[in-house]
VEXPALUM-845761 format. One record per residue (C-alpha): x negated, y negated, z; residue number from 1. Coordinates in Angstrom, 1 decimal. Layout:
BEGIN
        u        v        w   num
        X        Y        Z   NUM
...
This chain:
BEGIN
        u        v        w   num
    -72.8    104.5    159.5     1
    -74.0    102.9    156.3     2
    -77.6    103.8    155.2     3
    -79.8    100.8    154.4     4
    -82.6    101.5    151.9     5
    -85.6     99.3    152.1     6
    -86.3     97.1    149.1     7
    -89.7     97.5    147.6     8
    -91.3     94.7    145.5     9
    -93.7     95.7    142.7    10
    -95.7     93.7    140.3    11
    -96.3     94.6    136.6    12
    -98.9     93.4    134.1    13
    -97.2     92.4    130.8    14
    -98.7     91.4    127.5    15
    -97.2     88.1    126.3    16
    -96.6     88.0    122.5    17
    -95.9     84.6    121.0    18
    -93.9     84.7    117.7    19
    -93.3     81.6    115.6    20
    -89.6     82.4    114.9    21
    -86.3     80.6    115.4    22
    -84.4     81.8    118.5    23
    -81.3     82.3    116.4    24
    -82.9     84.9    114.2    25
    -85.6     86.7    116.2    26
    -88.1     88.8    114.3    27
    -88.8     92.5    114.9    28
    -91.9     93.3    116.9    29
    -94.1     96.4    116.9    30
    -96.0     98.0    119.8    31
    -99.6     96.9    120.0    32
   -100.7    100.4    120.7    33
    -98.8    102.7    118.3    34
    -97.0    100.2    116.0    35
    -93.6    101.7    116.7    36
    -90.8     99.0    116.6    37
    -90.0     97.7    120.1    38
    -86.6     97.8    121.6    39
    -85.8     94.2    122.3    40
    -83.6     92.8    125.0    41
    -82.9     89.4    126.5    42
    -82.8     89.8    130.3    43
    -82.3     86.1    131.1    44
    -79.5     84.2    129.4    45
    -81.0     80.9    130.6    46
    -84.2     81.7    128.6    47
    -83.0     82.7    125.1    48
    -86.6     82.2    123.7    49
    -87.9     85.0    126.0    50
    -87.4     88.7    125.1    51
    -88.5     91.9    126.7    52
    -89.8     94.5    124.3    53
    -90.1     98.2    125.3    54
    -91.9    100.9    123.4    55
    -90.0    104.1    123.5    56
    -93.1    106.1    122.7    57
    -95.8    104.5    124.9    58
    -93.4    103.2    127.5    59
    -95.3     99.9    127.5    60
    -93.4     96.6    128.1    61
    -94.1     93.3    126.4    62
    -92.9     89.8    127.2    63
    -92.1     88.1    123.9    64
    -92.0     84.3    123.8    65
    -90.4     82.8    120.6    66
    -91.7     79.5    119.6    67
    -88.7     77.3    118.6    68
    -89.1     75.2    115.5    69
    -91.7     77.3    113.8    70
    -90.7     79.8    111.2    71
    -94.0     81.3    110.0    72
């Protein structure tokens, strides 16, 4: 008999950071609390302008939106 585990849905508050940077060359981003560089990943290949930043020290998550066409 296969055991079925219930799926639990959770919500999370994320700070959205908007960076004026080209999508091809994303900038580095620092944690807003401790200034440690964030580990960046792109979880959605259909949204290359959106990155997820995670602080290894604070364990905070940040949603980073890159603004195409702006370089400063």
